[in-house]
Structure formats: C-alpha cells, structure tokens
N, C-alpha and C positions, 0 to 999 in steps of 0.2 A: 803167328798173328800178324796180319797185314796192317798197313797204316790206317785204312778206313775204320778198322775195328778199334784200334787204339784211339783214334779221333772220336769215335762214337762214345767210348767210355769216358774220355776226358770231358767231352761235351756234357754228358749226363751228370758227372760229378760236379762240374762247374754250375750247372743249373740247380742242383740240389743245394749247393753252398749259397748261391745267390738267392734262391727262394727262402732258405732258412734265415739268412741275414735280414731279408725284408720282413719275414714273418715275426721275428723277434722284435723288430722295430715297431711293427703294427700291433703287437700284443697277441699274435696268433702262435699256437704251439709250433715249434720248429719242425717237429717230426712229420707235419703235413707235407713238408717239402719232399719226403721220401715216396709219397703215393702219387703215381702218375695220374693225370687228369684232375685229381682233387686239388693238387697244388695250384693249378691254373684257376680253379674256382675260388680257392682261398685268397689268391692274389687279387682277384677281382673284388672280393669282399673288402680287402684293404683299401681299394680304390673307390669304394661305394659304386661299383659298376657291376652289380650282381647279375643283371639280365644279360649283359654282354659276356660275362664270365660263363654263364650257362651255355651260350652258343659257342664260345671258345672251347669249352670242355667237350661238347658234342662233336664239333668239327675236328678237334684234335684226335679224339677217339676214331672218328671215321677216316681221317687221313692215315692213321696207324693201321687200321683194319684193312683199308684199301691197299696200302703198301704191302702188307703181309699177303693178301690175295694175289697181288701182282707178282710177288716173288714166287708164290706157289704155281701160278699159271706159267710164268717164265716165257720161254719161246715156243712152248708146245702148241699154243693157239694164238696166232698173231692178231686175229680180230679181237679176241677177249683181252689180250694184253694191251692193245691199242685203246679199247674202250675204258679199261681200268686206269690206264695212264691219263686219259682225258679227265675222268672222274677224280682221280687223285690230284691232278693239277688244279681243277676247279675248287675242290675242297681245300687245297693248300692256300689258294688265293683268299678264299673266304676266311680261313683260319688266320691268315696273316692280318687281314683287315681287323678282325676282332682282337688280336694280340695288340695291334697298334692302338686300338680304341681304349683298351684297358691300360696298357703301359704308358701311352701318351697322356692319359689322365693322371696317372701317378706322377709323372715328370712335371706336369703343369702345376701341381700343388706344392 
C-alpha cells in the first residue's frame, strides 16, 4: 500500500468524523456522514443552504465520475484524457466554489 492510498483512507475517515461531529451538533443523524454525496447535502441543510448543497452534491458526483473515467481512459487515448482532465478541472472549480459557499456560511454563523 503506497502513501497516496493511505492518505486517501485517512482523508476519508477524517471527513466522516468531521461530518459526524457537525451533524450531531446540528441534530442530524451521525450515520449520514457515512454516505458519500448525501453527507454534503445534509451539511448544506445544517447551514440552511440547501440549493447550494444540491449543486455541491451533483458536482461532487460528477467530479468523482469524471475522475474514474479518466483513470479508465488513462494514457490509451491522449485526446480523451485531455478533454476529461479539462472537464474534471472545471467541475472541481465549480465544486470548490459551492463547498466554500456552504462551509463559509456555516463559519459565518
């Protein structure tokens, strides 16, 4: 197991714990933190930013799906890999904007 795999697992566990602690504080069931994409939506509900949460969930899913496609295409088709990388980066920027909108609102309150 290489370092990036270990880091991915540590990151995932830290996110679950973080979401769970916030959910308990907001009165949301902690186990929603275990469900990918749903945890982002529930967090946005805690911040009363449900519309932004929907966009966050959709872009989060699309970033993950594009990343999986990118890994599958790999270096076998350079043009497809380039286009998927551009799409992945654009979706990642949109996703980050909506994360900041939801998380920033939580921190402001």
